C-alpha positions as CSV (number, residue, x, y, z in Angstrom):
1,M,176.7,13.5,-91.1
2,I,177.4,12.9,-87.5
3,I,179.4,9.8,-86.6
4,V,179.9,8.7,-82.7
5,I,182.7,6.3,-82.0
6,T,182.4,4.0,-78.9
7,P,185.2,4.4,-76.3
8,E,187.4,1.4,-76.2
9,T,186.9,0.6,-72.6
10,P,183.2,0.1,-71.1
11,F,181.2,3.2,-70.2
12,Q,178.3,3.0,-67.8
13,K,175.0,2.5,-69.2
14,E,177.0,2.8,-72.6
15,T,174.2,1.1,-74.7
16,E,171.5,3.2,-73.1
17,I,173.2,6.5,-74.1
18,I,173.6,5.0,-77.5
19,N,169.9,4.5,-77.8
20,Q,169.4,7.9,-76.6
21,L,172.1,9.2,-79.1
22,F,170.1,7.6,-82.0
23,N,166.6,9.0,-80.7
24,E,168.4,12.5,-80.9
25,G,169.4,12.1,-84.5
26,L,172.9,10.0,-84.4
27,D,173.5,9.1,-88.1
28,L,176.2,6.2,-87.7
29,L,177.6,4.6,-84.6
30,H,181.3,3.0,-85.0
31,I,181.5,0.1,-82.6
32,R,185.3,-0.1,-81.9
33,K,185.8,-2.5,-79.0
34,P,189.2,-4.2,-79.4
35,M,189.1,-5.7,-75.9
36,F,185.6,-7.5,-76.3
37,N,185.4,-11.2,-77.1
38,R,182.7,-12.5,-79.3
39,E,180.1,-13.2,-76.2
40,K,180.9,-9.4,-74.9
41,M,180.2,-8.0,-78.6
42,K,176.9,-10.0,-78.9
43,S,175.8,-8.8,-75.5
44,F,176.6,-5.1,-76.6
45,L,174.7,-5.4,-80.0
46,D,171.6,-6.9,-78.0
47,G,171.6,-3.9,-76.0
48,I,171.2,-1.5,-78.9
49,D,167.6,-1.3,-80.1
50,D,166.9,-3.5,-83.4
51,E,165.9,-0.5,-85.2
52,F,169.2,1.3,-85.3
53,H,171.4,-2.1,-86.3
54,S,171.3,-0.8,-89.7
55,Q,173.1,2.4,-88.7
56,L,176.0,0.5,-86.9
57,V,179.5,0.4,-88.1
58,L,181.6,-2.7,-87.0
59,H,185.4,-2.4,-86.6
60,G,186.1,-6.3,-86.5
61,F,183.7,-9.0,-85.6
62,Y,182.5,-8.8,-89.2
63,D,181.2,-12.2,-89.1
64,M,178.2,-10.9,-86.9
65,R,176.6,-9.7,-89.9
66,K,175.2,-13.3,-90.1
67,E,173.4,-12.7,-87.0
68,Y,172.6,-9.1,-87.0
69,P,171.3,-6.8,-89.8
70,V,174.6,-5.0,-90.1
71,S,175.9,-4.1,-93.5
72,R,178.7,-1.3,-92.6
73,F,182.1,-2.3,-91.7
74,H,185.1,-0.2,-91.1
75,F,188.8,-1.1,-92.1
76,R,191.9,0.5,-90.4
77,E,194.8,1.5,-92.7
78,A,196.7,-1.6,-92.1
79,D,193.6,-3.8,-93.1
80,R,193.0,-1.7,-96.3
81,L,196.6,-2.0,-97.3
82,E,196.5,-5.8,-96.9
83,E,193.2,-5.6,-99.0
84,R,191.0,-7.4,-96.6
85,H,188.0,-5.3,-97.3
86,K,187.7,-6.8,-100.8
87,V,185.6,-9.5,-99.6
88,F,183.1,-7.1,-98.3
89,A,183.0,-4.3,-101.1
90,G,179.9,-4.4,-103.2
91,E,177.0,-5.7,-101.2
92,N,178.4,-3.9,-98.0
93,I,179.0,-0.3,-96.9
94,I,182.7,0.0,-96.1
95,S,184.9,2.9,-94.9
96,T,188.5,3.4,-93.8
97,S,190.6,5.6,-91.8
98,V,193.6,7.9,-93.2
99,H,196.0,10.3,-91.9
100,D,196.9,12.7,-94.7
101,I,195.0,13.9,-97.7
102,E,197.4,12.2,-100.3
103,V,196.1,8.9,-99.3
104,F,192.7,10.0,-99.0
105,N,192.8,11.5,-102.6
106,A,193.7,7.9,-103.7
107,L,190.9,6.1,-102.4
108,G,188.9,4.4,-104.9
109,K,185.2,4.6,-105.0
110,E,184.4,1.4,-103.1
111,W,184.9,3.3,-99.8
112,E,181.8,5.1,-98.7
113,Y,183.7,7.5,-96.7
114,A,187.2,7.8,-94.9
115,L,187.8,9.1,-91.2
116,I,190.6,11.6,-91.6
117,S,192.6,12.5,-88.5
118,P,193.8,14.3,-86.3
119,F,191.7,17.4,-87.1
120,F,192.2,19.2,-83.8
121,P,194.3,17.9,-81.0
122,S,192.8,14.8,-79.3
123,I,190.4,14.8,-76.5
124,S,191.0,11.3,-75.4
125,K,194.6,10.8,-76.5
126,K,196.5,13.7,-74.6
127,G,199.0,15.4,-76.7
128,Y,198.1,13.6,-79.8
129,G,197.4,15.8,-82.9
130,E,198.9,19.2,-81.2
131,Q,201.2,19.6,-84.7
132,S,198.6,18.5,-87.1
133,T,198.0,20.2,-90.4
134,V,195.0,18.1,-91.5
135,M,192.5,20.9,-91.3
136,E,194.7,23.0,-93.7
137,D,195.5,20.1,-96.1
138,I,192.0,19.0,-96.8
139,K,192.0,22.3,-99.0
140,C,194.0,19.9,-101.3
141,R,191.3,17.4,-101.6
142,N,190.8,16.4,-105.3
143,N,188.4,13.0,-104.2
144,Q,184.9,13.9,-104.4
145,E,183.9,10.3,-104.8
146,V,184.5,9.7,-101.1
147,K,183.0,11.3,-98.3
148,L,185.8,13.1,-96.0
149,I,184.7,12.6,-92.2
150,A,186.9,14.8,-89.7
151,L,188.0,13.0,-86.6
152,G,190.1,14.1,-83.8
153,G,189.3,16.8,-80.9
154,I,186.0,17.7,-82.1
155,N,183.4,18.8,-79.8
156,E,180.4,21.1,-79.7
157,N,182.8,24.1,-79.5
158,N,184.6,23.5,-82.8
159,I,182.3,21.4,-84.9
160,S,181.0,24.0,-87.0
161,E,184.6,24.6,-88.1
162,V,184.7,21.2,-89.3
163,F,182.0,21.7,-92.0
164,K,183.3,25.4,-92.8
165,N,186.6,23.8,-93.8
166,G,185.0,21.5,-96.1
167,A,184.6,18.1,-94.2
168,D,181.2,16.1,-95.3
169,G,181.0,15.1,-91.5
170,A,182.4,14.7,-88.3
171,A,183.1,11.8,-86.0
172,L,182.9,12.3,-82.2
173,L,184.8,10.2,-79.5
174,G,186.0,12.1,-76.7
175,G,183.9,15.1,-77.4
176,I,181.1,12.7,-76.0
177,W,182.3,10.3,-73.8
178,E,184.9,12.4,-72.1
179,C,182.1,14.9,-70.6
180,N,179.8,14.4,-67.8
181,E,176.7,14.6,-70.1
182,P,177.3,12.7,-73.5
183,V,173.6,12.7,-74.7
184,N,173.6,16.9,-74.0
185,S,176.8,17.3,-75.8
186,F,175.7,15.3,-78.6
187,K,172.7,17.6,-79.0
188,N,174.5,20.7,-78.7
189,S,177.0,19.3,-81.4
190,R,174.1,18.6,-83.8
191,K,172.3,22.0,-83.3
192,K,175.4,23.7,-83.9
193,I,175.6,22.2,-87.2
194,L,171.9,22.3,-88.1
195,S,172.1,26.3,-87.3
196,S,175.5,26.8,-89.2
């Protein structure tokens, strides 16, 4: 599984690129736009082809599910600890974020998957994740109920390593939006997985 996470700040022709990514085989898109108001979020969703709405994952703006056929929602660690996800579990697909394998192993099966980071030093947050041991630590995984999705510093050059080390999927952020040709970067990443 390959997930792409949107950049926090707007990217030129972003929804156009997103539609291209889906056409190239993107599994899921996490929409993380903390600076957006409701109107901007609505406009953003309208820019994504209807056929891909079921593959969108919202970080916030959960009530948009009343206007769009979106049933996937992501909850930050803080929101999970406050049990804000409880209302959505069951009829929707929910995911969360963790930063160590012990927390991942303790997740219940209501979670479809968890993003675990940082796998490699971050591309978009310089200096973040340089001392990370997550890739080594996932050897201690004992929770098979929840899919483990690697996040942090993943690009077309190292994505194969993610799967070789036992992750069920990879989430790309800087590996897409920090390069000159986001669609080609995605295509190359996907090719690496399919050929490994």
